[in-house]
C-alpha positions, 0 to 999 in steps of 0.5 A: 456602528456598520463596522462592528456588524461587518467585523462580527459577520466575519467572525461569526462565519469563521466560527461556523466554519470551524464548527462545521469542520470539526464536526465533519472531521471524523467522517474523513480519513485524514491519516490516509492523506497525511501519510506519504513517507512511511508507506513501505513500512505500513505496507510490511506491517499490514501484509504481516497482519493480513498473513497472521489473520489468515493463519488464524481463520485457518486454525479456527476453521480446523477447529470447527470454530467457524462454518465452511461458508464463513471460512471461504469468504474471509479466506478469499477476502484476505488473500485479496488484500494480500495480493493488493499489498504484494503488487503495491510492494512489487511497484515500491521495489520497482520505483526504487530501482535504479534504471540506469544500473539496471541497463548496464547490468543487462548489457553485461548480461547480454555480453556474457551470453555472447561470449559464452555462445562464441566459446561454445561454438569454437569448442565444436 
């Protein structure tokens, strides 16, 4: 008899936790935690969408559909978001560049510059 009450308590606890999870899960953005691999594609799509929205805001302002104050607020908000996305793109590009290759390229450039300076000095 005591075994049944322990099992029923465990089952009830699991059921209560599952219900609590289902009730609270819409309050959290799980997709931001789950998206890892397609970040570069999302950044490009978000940037394009924001730039399109900026163009639409500009058009609506010129058509006198929104006030000057609203236009300035919206424009600043979307420009800030675009700037953040552009910084993320830049950081993503920096992480994708091979450091050894960049060092080699920089050494070649320096060598070419030194040889150019030497040739220029001989020509005088």
